[in-house]
KOLGU-4560 file (N, C-alpha, C; in nm, 3 decimals, padded with zeros to 5 digits):
<recs>
<n_xx: -02.242 n_yy: 00.101 n_zz: -01.894 ca_xx: -02.345 ca_yy: 00.029 ca_zz: -01.810 c_xx: -02.476 c_yy: 00.046 c_zz: -01.882 mol: A seq: 1 type: UNK>
<n_xx: -02.548 n_yy: -00.063 n_zz: -01.894 ca_xx: -02.679 ca_yy: -00.064 ca_zz: -01.956 c_xx: -02.788 c_yy: -00.070 c_zz: -01.856 mol: A seq: 2 type: UNK>
<n_xx: -02.905 n_yy: -00.008 n_zz: -01.893 ca_xx: -03.023 ca_yy: -00.024 ca_zz: -01.808 c_xx: -03.064 c_yy: -00.167 c_zz: -01.802 mol: A seq: 3 type: UNK>
<n_xx: -03.120 n_yy: -00.205 n_zz: -01.683 ca_xx: -03.152 ca_yy: -00.345 ca_zz: -01.667 c_xx: -03.262 c_yy: -00.392 c_zz: -01.764 mol: A seq: 4 type: UNK>
<n_xx: -03.344 n_yy: -00.299 n_zz: -01.816 ca_xx: -03.453 ca_yy: -00.345 ca_zz: -01.899 c_xx: -03.424 c_yy: -00.344 c_zz: -02.048 mol: A seq: 5 type: UNK>
<n_xx: -03.287 n_yy: -00.338 n_zz: -02.083 ca_xx: -03.249 ca_yy: -00.345 ca_zz: -02.225 c_xx: -03.260 c_yy: -00.496 c_zz: -02.268 mol: A seq: 6 type: UNK>
<n_xx: -03.327 n_yy: -00.522 n_zz: -02.371 ca_xx: -03.345 ca_yy: -00.657 ca_zz: -02.416 c_xx: -03.218 c_yy: -00.710 c_zz: -02.489 mol: A seq: 7 type: UNK>
<n_xx: -03.163 n_yy: -00.625 n_zz: -02.571 ca_xx: -03.044 ca_yy: -00.667 ca_zz: -02.641 c_xx: -02.943 c_yy: -00.550 c_zz: -02.655 mol: A seq: 8 type: UNK>
<n_xx: -02.861 n_yy: -00.528 n_zz: -02.554 ca_xx: -02.777 ca_yy: -00.415 ca_zz: -02.555 c_xx: -02.669 c_yy: -00.420 c_zz: -02.668 mol: A seq: 9 type: UNK>
<n_xx: -02.647 n_yy: -00.533 n_zz: -02.715 ca_xx: -02.547 ca_yy: -00.547 ca_zz: -02.830 c_xx: -02.592 c_yy: -00.473 c_zz: -02.952 mol: A seq: 10 type: UNK>
<n_xx: -02.723 n_yy: -00.471 n_zz: -02.978 ca_xx: -02.766 ca_yy: -00.400 ca_zz: -03.100 c_xx: -02.755 c_yy: -00.248 c_zz: -03.076 mol: A seq: 11 type: UNK>
<n_xx: -02.774 n_yy: -00.203 n_zz: -02.955 ca_xx: -02.759 ca_yy: -00.061 ca_zz: -02.922 c_xx: -02.606 c_yy: -00.024 c_zz: -02.941 mol: A seq: 12 type: UNK>
<n_xx: -02.519 n_yy: -00.106 n_zz: -02.890 ca_xx: -02.381 ca_yy: -00.089 ca_zz: -02.902 c_xx: -02.332 c_yy: -00.085 c_zz: -03.051 mol: A seq: 13 type: UNK>
<n_xx: -02.394 n_yy: -00.170 n_zz: -03.126 ca_xx: -02.358 ca_yy: -00.176 ca_zz: -03.269 c_xx: -02.406 c_yy: -00.054 c_zz: -03.340 mol: A seq: 14 type: UNK>
<n_xx: -02.528 n_yy: -00.015 n_zz: -03.315 ca_xx: -02.587 ca_yy: 00.108 ca_zz: -03.378 c_xx: -02.503 c_yy: 00.231 c_zz: -03.345 mol: A seq: 15 type: UNK>
<n_xx: -02.459 n_yy: 00.247 n_zz: -03.216 ca_xx: -02.375 ca_yy: 00.356 ca_zz: -03.180 c_xx: -02.239 c_yy: 00.350 c_zz: -03.240 mol: A seq: 16 type: UNK>
<n_xx: -02.182 n_yy: 00.231 n_zz: -03.256 ca_xx: -02.056 ca_yy: 00.209 ca_zz: -03.323 c_xx: -02.054 c_yy: 00.235 c_zz: -03.471 mol: A seq: 17 type: UNK>
<n_xx: -02.166 n_yy: 00.215 n_zz: -03.538 ca_xx: -02.173 ca_yy: 00.234 ca_zz: -03.686 c_xx: -02.204 c_yy: 00.385 c_zz: -03.715 mol: A seq: 18 type: UNK>
<n_xx: -02.275 n_yy: 00.455 n_zz: -03.629 ca_xx: -02.319 ca_yy: 00.596 ca_zz: -03.659 c_xx: -02.210 c_yy: 00.696 c_zz: -03.660 mol: A seq: 19 type: UNK>
<n_xx: -02.213 n_yy: 00.768 n_zz: -03.773 ca_xx: -02.117 ca_yy: 00.877 ca_zz: -03.784 c_xx: -02.144 c_yy: 00.997 c_zz: -03.685 mol: A seq: 20 type: UNK>
<n_xx: -02.053 n_yy: 01.073 n_zz: -03.668 ca_xx: -02.069 ca_yy: 01.181 ca_zz: -03.571 c_xx: -02.172 c_yy: 01.284 c_zz: -03.599 mol: A seq: 21 type: UNK>
<n_xx: -02.205 n_yy: 01.298 n_zz: -03.720 ca_xx: -02.305 ca_yy: 01.399 ca_zz: -03.769 c_xx: -02.451 c_yy: 01.347 c_zz: -03.747 mol: A seq: 22 type: UNK>
<n_xx: -02.473 n_yy: 01.217 n_zz: -03.743 ca_xx: -02.608 ca_yy: 01.162 ca_zz: -03.724 c_xx: -02.636 c_yy: 01.077 c_zz: -03.601 mol: A seq: 23 type: UNK>
<n_xx: -02.533 n_yy: 01.059 n_zz: -03.518 ca_xx: -02.551 ca_yy: 00.971 ca_zz: -03.408 c_xx: -02.647 c_yy: 01.025 c_zz: -03.301 mol: A seq: 24 type: UNK>
<n_xx: -02.682 n_yy: 01.158 n_zz: -03.308 ca_xx: -02.786 ca_yy: 01.216 ca_zz: -03.226 c_xx: -02.922 c_yy: 01.171 c_zz: -03.254 mol: A seq: 25 type: UNK>
<n_xx: -02.941 n_yy: 01.090 n_zz: -03.366 ca_xx: -03.073 ca_yy: 01.031 ca_zz: -03.398 c_xx: -03.090 c_yy: 00.907 c_zz: -03.318 mol: A seq: 26 type: UNK>
<n_xx: -02.992 n_yy: 00.855 n_zz: -03.251 ca_xx: -03.005 ca_yy: 00.732 ca_zz: -03.172 c_xx: -03.015 c_yy: 00.764 c_zz: -03.019 mol: A seq: 27 type: UNK>
<n_xx: -03.069 n_yy: 00.674 n_zz: -02.943 ca_xx: -03.066 ca_yy: 00.694 ca_zz: -02.801 c_xx: -02.923 c_yy: 00.705 c_zz: -02.755 mol: A seq: 28 type: UNK>
<n_xx: -02.879 n_yy: 00.788 n_zz: -02.659 ca_xx: -02.747 ca_yy: 00.785 ca_zz: -02.608 c_xx: -02.707 c_yy: 00.649 c_zz: -02.545 mol: A seq: 29 type: UNK>
<n_xx: -02.580 n_yy: 00.638 n_zz: -02.520 ca_xx: -02.521 ca_yy: 00.508 ca_zz: -02.466 c_xx: -02.594 c_yy: 00.469 c_zz: -02.336 mol: A seq: 30 type: UNK>
<n_xx: -02.625 n_yy: 00.569 n_zz: -02.262 ca_xx: -02.689 ca_yy: 00.541 ca_zz: -02.126 c_xx: -02.849 c_yy: 00.531 c_zz: -02.143 mol: A seq: 31 type: UNK>
<n_xx: -02.892 n_yy: 00.549 n_zz: -02.268 ca_xx: -03.036 ca_yy: 00.549 ca_zz: -02.294 c_xx: -03.084 c_yy: 00.399 c_zz: -02.331 mol: A seq: 32 type: UNK>
<n_xx: -03.203 n_yy: 00.397 n_zz: -02.384 ca_xx: -03.267 ca_yy: 00.265 ca_zz: -02.412 c_xx: -03.288 c_yy: 00.244 c_zz: -02.553 mol: A seq: 33 type: UNK>
<n_xx: -03.258 n_yy: 00.126 n_zz: -02.597 ca_xx: -03.275 ca_yy: 00.080 ca_zz: -02.747 c_xx: -03.376 c_yy: -00.034 c_zz: -02.725 mol: A seq: 34 type: UNK>
<n_xx: -03.507 n_yy: -00.003 n_zz: -02.718 ca_xx: -03.597 ca_yy: -00.103 ca_zz: -02.678 c_xx: -03.613 c_yy: -00.222 c_zz: -02.779 mol: A seq: 35 type: UNK>
<n_xx: -03.677 n_yy: -00.327 n_zz: -02.720 ca_xx: -03.697 ca_yy: -00.442 ca_zz: -02.806 c_xx: -03.789 c_yy: -00.395 c_zz: -02.915 mol: A seq: 36 type: UNK>
<n_xx: -03.777 n_yy: -00.441 n_zz: -03.035 ca_xx: -03.849 ca_yy: -00.412 ca_zz: -03.156 c_xx: -03.821 c_yy: -00.266 c_zz: -03.210 mol: A seq: 37 type: UNK>
<n_xx: -03.718 n_yy: -00.201 n_zz: -03.148 ca_xx: -03.679 ca_yy: -00.071 ca_zz: -03.205 c_xx: -03.607 c_yy: -00.102 c_zz: -03.336 mol: A seq: 38 type: UNK>
<n_xx: -03.597 n_yy: 00.007 n_zz: -03.427 ca_xx: -03.531 ca_yy: -00.017 ca_zz: -03.551 c_xx: -03.450 c_yy: 00.108 c_zz: -03.588 mol: A seq: 39 type: UNK>
<n_xx: -03.328 n_yy: 00.091 n_zz: -03.624 ca_xx: -03.251 ca_yy: 00.196 ca_zz: -03.675 c_xx: -03.209 c_yy: 00.161 c_zz: -03.824 mol: A seq: 40 type: UNK>
<n_xx: -03.219 n_yy: 00.265 n_zz: -03.901 ca_xx: -03.186 ca_yy: 00.240 ca_zz: -04.044 c_xx: -03.058 c_yy: 00.331 c_zz: -04.076 mol: A seq: 41 type: UNK>
<n_xx: -02.968 n_yy: 00.269 n_zz: -04.145 ca_xx: -02.844 ca_yy: 00.339 ca_zz: -04.187 c_xx: -02.814 c_yy: 00.331 c_zz: -04.334 mol: A seq: 42 type: UNK>
<n_xx: -02.730 n_yy: 00.420 n_zz: -04.377 ca_xx: -02.678 ca_yy: 00.409 ca_zz: -04.516 c_xx: -02.524 c_yy: 00.442 c_zz: -04.514 mol: A seq: 43 type: UNK>
<n_xx: -02.464 n_yy: 00.381 n_zz: -04.608 ca_xx: -02.313 ca_yy: 00.409 ca_zz: -04.616 c_xx: -02.269 c_yy: 00.376 c_zz: -04.761 mol: A seq: 44 type: UNK>
<n_xx: -02.170 n_yy: 00.437 n_zz: -04.806 ca_xx: -02.116 ca_yy: 00.415 ca_zz: -04.940 c_xx: -02.015 c_yy: 00.306 c_zz: -04.937 mol: A seq: 45 type: UNK>
<n_xx: -02.016 n_yy: 00.210 n_zz: -05.034 ca_xx: -01.914 ca_yy: 00.103 ca_zz: -05.029 c_xx: -01.972 c_yy: -00.034 c_zz: -05.008 mol: A seq: 46 type: UNK>
<n_xx: -01.885 n_yy: -00.124 n_zz: -04.989 ca_xx: -01.925 ca_yy: -00.268 ca_zz: -04.970 c_xx: -01.927 c_yy: -00.295 c_zz: -04.821 mol: A seq: 47 type: UNK>
<n_xx: -01.987 n_yy: -00.406 n_zz: -04.783 ca_xx: -01.989 ca_yy: -00.445 ca_zz: -04.641 c_xx: -01.845 c_yy: -00.459 c_zz: -04.581 mol: A seq: 48 type: UNK>
<n_xx: -01.757 n_yy: -00.506 n_zz: -04.669 ca_xx: -01.616 ca_yy: -00.518 ca_zz: -04.624 c_xx: -01.548 c_yy: -00.381 c_zz: -04.591 mol: A seq: 49 type: UNK>
<n_xx: -01.604 n_yy: -00.274 n_zz: -04.661 ca_xx: -01.545 ca_yy: -00.139 ca_zz: -04.643 c_xx: -01.608 c_yy: -00.066 c_zz: -04.515 mol: A seq: 50 type: UNK>
<n_xx: -01.714 n_yy: -00.113 n_zz: -04.465 ca_xx: -01.779 ca_yy: -00.049 ca_zz: -04.354 c_xx: -01.695 c_yy: -00.045 c_zz: -04.229 mol: A seq: 51 type: UNK>
<n_xx: -01.678 n_yy: 00.070 n_zz: -04.170 ca_xx: -01.600 ca_yy: 00.088 ca_zz: -04.049 c_xx: -01.670 c_yy: 00.153 c_zz: -03.942 mol: A seq: 52 type: UNK>
<n_xx: -01.618 n_yy: 00.159 n_zz: -03.826 ca_xx: -01.680 ca_yy: 00.230 ca_zz: -03.705 c_xx: -01.701 c_yy: 00.374 c_zz: -03.744 mol: A seq: 53 type: UNK>
<n_xx: -01.823 n_yy: 00.428 n_zz: -03.710 ca_xx: -01.856 ca_yy: 00.565 ca_zz: -03.738 c_xx: -01.859 c_yy: 00.591 c_zz: -03.886 mol: A seq: 54 type: UNK>
<n_xx: -01.892 n_yy: 00.486 n_zz: -03.971 ca_xx: -01.881 ca_yy: 00.501 ca_zz: -04.116 c_xx: -02.019 c_yy: 00.506 c_zz: -04.183 mol: A seq: 55 type: UNK>
<n_xx: -02.130 n_yy: 00.509 n_zz: -04.102 ca_xx: -02.259 ca_yy: 00.501 ca_zz: -04.157 c_xx: -02.350 c_yy: 00.621 c_zz: -04.108 mol: A seq: 56 type: UNK>
<n_xx: -02.439 n_yy: 00.662 n_zz: -04.192 ca_xx: -02.528 ca_yy: 00.774 ca_zz: -04.149 c_xx: -02.658 c_yy: 00.704 c_zz: -04.102 mol: A seq: 57 type: UNK>
<n_xx: -02.708 n_yy: 00.750 n_zz: -03.985 ca_xx: -02.827 ca_yy: 00.711 ca_zz: -03.929 c_xx: -02.943 c_yy: 00.786 c_zz: -04.008 mol: A seq: 58 type: UNK>
<n_xx: -03.023 n_yy: 00.703 n_zz: -04.077 ca_xx: -03.135 ca_yy: 00.766 ca_zz: -04.145 c_xx: -03.258 c_yy: 00.788 c_zz: -04.059 mol: A seq: 59 type: UNK>
<n_xx: -03.280 n_yy: 00.686 n_zz: -03.968 ca_xx: -03.397 ca_yy: 00.701 ca_zz: -03.878 c_xx: -03.371 c_yy: 00.605 c_zz: -03.759 mol: A seq: 60 type: UNK>
<n_xx: -03.449 n_yy: 00.632 n_zz: -03.659 ca_xx: -03.456 ca_yy: 00.548 ca_zz: -03.540 c_xx: -03.605 c_yy: 00.552 c_zz: -03.497 mol: A seq: 61 type: UNK>
<n_xx: -03.666 n_yy: 00.432 n_zz: -03.492 ca_xx: -03.805 ca_yy: 00.420 ca_zz: -03.455 c_xx: -03.827 c_yy: 00.326 c_zz: -03.338 mol: A seq: 62 type: UNK>
<n_xx: -03.899 n_yy: 00.367 n_zz: -03.243 ca_xx: -03.921 ca_yy: 00.284 ca_zz: -03.128 c_xx: -04.067 c_yy: 00.232 c_zz: -03.141 mol: A seq: 63 type: UNK>
<n_xx: -04.098 n_yy: 00.122 n_zz: -03.075 ca_xx: -04.233 ca_yy: 00.069 ca_zz: -03.084 c_xx: -04.337 c_yy: 00.175 c_zz: -03.035 mol: A seq: 64 type: UNK>
<n_xx: -04.309 n_yy: 00.250 n_zz: -02.943 ca_xx: -04.408 ca_yy: 00.344 ca_zz: -02.888 c_xx: -04.443 c_yy: 00.450 c_zz: -02.989 mol: A seq: 65 type: UNK>
<n_xx: -04.357 n_yy: 00.481 n_zz: -03.081 ca_xx: -04.381 ca_yy: 00.580 ca_zz: -03.189 c_xx: -04.481 c_yy: 00.515 c_zz: -03.289 mol: A seq: 66 type: UNK>
<n_xx: -04.472 n_yy: 00.384 n_zz: -03.310 ca_xx: -04.560 ca_yy: 00.317 ca_zz: -03.403 c_xx: -04.693 c_yy: 00.289 c_zz: -03.346 mol: A seq: 67 type: UNK>
<n_xx: -04.700 n_yy: 00.226 n_zz: -03.228 ca_xx: -04.818 ca_yy: 00.189 ca_zz: -03.166 c_xx: -04.813 c_yy: 00.211 c_zz: -03.018 mol: A seq: 68 type: UNK>
<n_xx: -04.849 n_yy: 00.325 n_zz: -02.969 ca_xx: -04.827 ca_yy: 00.356 ca_zz: -02.814 c_xx: -04.890 c_yy: 00.255 c_zz: -02.729 mol: A seq: 69 type: UNK>
<n_xx: -04.996 n_yy: 00.195 n_zz: -02.770 ca_xx: -05.069 ca_yy: 00.103 ca_zz: -02.677 c_xx: -05.027 c_yy: -00.042 c_zz: -02.705 mol: A seq: 70 type: UNK>
<n_xx: -04.921 n_yy: -00.068 n_zz: -02.776 ca_xx: -04.872 ca_yy: -00.200 ca_zz: -02.818 c_xx: -04.839 c_yy: -00.278 c_zz: -02.691 mol: A seq: 71 type: UNK>
<n_xx: -04.775 n_yy: -00.217 n_zz: -02.590 ca_xx: -04.741 ca_yy: -00.290 ca_zz: -02.471 c_xx: -04.856 c_yy: -00.345 c_zz: -02.401 mol: A seq: 72 type: UNK>
<n_xx: -04.963 n_yy: -00.261 n_zz: -02.393 ca_xx: -05.086 ca_yy: -00.303 ca_zz: -02.325 c_xx: -05.149 c_yy: -00.427 c_zz: -02.395 mol: A seq: 73 type: UNK>
<n_xx: -05.150 n_yy: -00.420 n_zz: -02.530 ca_xx: -05.204 ca_yy: -00.537 ca_zz: -02.610 c_xx: -05.118 c_yy: -00.655 c_zz: -02.584 mol: A seq: 74 type: UNK>
<n_xx: -04.986 n_yy: -00.643 n_zz: -02.582 ca_xx: -04.901 ca_yy: -00.760 ca_zz: -02.557 c_xx: -04.925 c_yy: -00.814 c_zz: -02.422 mol: A seq: 75 type: UNK>
<n_xx: -04.947 n_yy: -00.737 n_zz: -02.316 ca_xx: -04.976 ca_yy: -00.792 ca_zz: -02.182 c_xx: -05.104 c_yy: -00.864 c_zz: -02.183 mol: A seq: 76 type: UNK>
<n_xx: -05.199 n_yy: -00.816 n_zz: -02.250 ca_xx: -05.332 ca_yy: -00.880 ca_zz: -02.263 c_xx: -05.330 c_yy: -01.016 c_zz: -02.328 mol: A seq: 77 type: UNK>
<n_xx: -05.251 n_yy: -01.021 n_zz: -02.433 ca_xx: -05.235 ca_yy: -01.148 ca_zz: -02.514 c_xx: -05.153 c_yy: -01.253 c_zz: -02.428 mol: A seq: 78 type: UNK>
<n_xx: -05.055 n_yy: -01.201 n_zz: -02.360 ca_xx: -04.976 ca_yy: -01.294 ca_zz: -02.280 c_xx: -05.055 c_yy: -01.346 c_zz: -02.162 mol: A seq: 79 type: UNK>
<n_xx: -05.143 n_yy: -01.258 n_zz: -02.094 ca_xx: -05.231 ca_yy: -01.314 ca_zz: -01.991 c_xx: -05.321 c_yy: -01.415 c_zz: -02.051 mol: A seq: 80 type: UNK>
<n_xx: -05.382 n_yy: -01.385 n_zz: -02.165 ca_xx: -05.478 ca_yy: -01.482 ca_zz: -02.225 c_xx: -05.408 c_yy: -01.611 c_zz: -02.261 mol: A seq: 81 type: UNK>
<n_xx: -05.284 n_yy: -01.614 n_zz: -02.305 ca_xx: -05.211 ca_yy: -01.735 ca_zz: -02.342 c_xx: -05.189 c_yy: -01.817 c_zz: -02.210 mol: A seq: 82 type: UNK>
<n_xx: -05.146 n_yy: -01.742 n_zz: -02.103 ca_xx: -05.129 ca_yy: -01.814 ca_zz: -01.975 c_xx: -05.259 c_yy: -01.880 c_zz: -01.928 mol: A seq: 83 type: UNK>
<n_xx: -05.370 n_yy: -01.801 n_zz: -01.934 ca_xx: -05.494 ca_yy: -01.861 ca_zz: -01.895 c_xx: -05.534 c_yy: -01.986 c_zz: -01.975 mol: A seq: 84 type: UNK>
<n_xx: -05.516 n_yy: -01.973 n_zz: -02.102 ca_xx: -05.551 ca_yy: -02.081 ca_zz: -02.199 c_xx: -05.468 c_yy: -02.205 c_zz: -02.181 mol: A seq: 85 type: UNK>
<n_xx: -05.348 n_yy: -02.193 n_zz: -02.143 ca_xx: -05.259 ca_yy: -02.305 ca_zz: -02.133 c_xx: -05.270 c_yy: -02.366 c_zz: -01.991 mol: A seq: 86 type: UNK>
<n_xx: -05.336 n_yy: -02.289 n_zz: -01.903 ca_xx: -05.337 ca_yy: -02.325 ca_zz: -01.761 c_xx: -05.412 c_yy: -02.438 c_zz: -01.718 mol: A seq: 87 type: UNK>
</recs>
């Protein structure tokens, strides 16, 4: 079951499916959030055709709040301005 505010739960599912058991703790848990604009970086040995479930190492997980904590506020202000301008 996904939280209602997940924008694309398929990406979260994919990240969890790719992550090996040693590095999966770098990702939000299945019941957690993988926010819009979040990024997970992986590495694996081999070709794309050889990639299997739990076959990649999670190098990093970055959420938008870690990059720009006030980004959501800026987005709300821009959206409000666009609505006013088009109104």
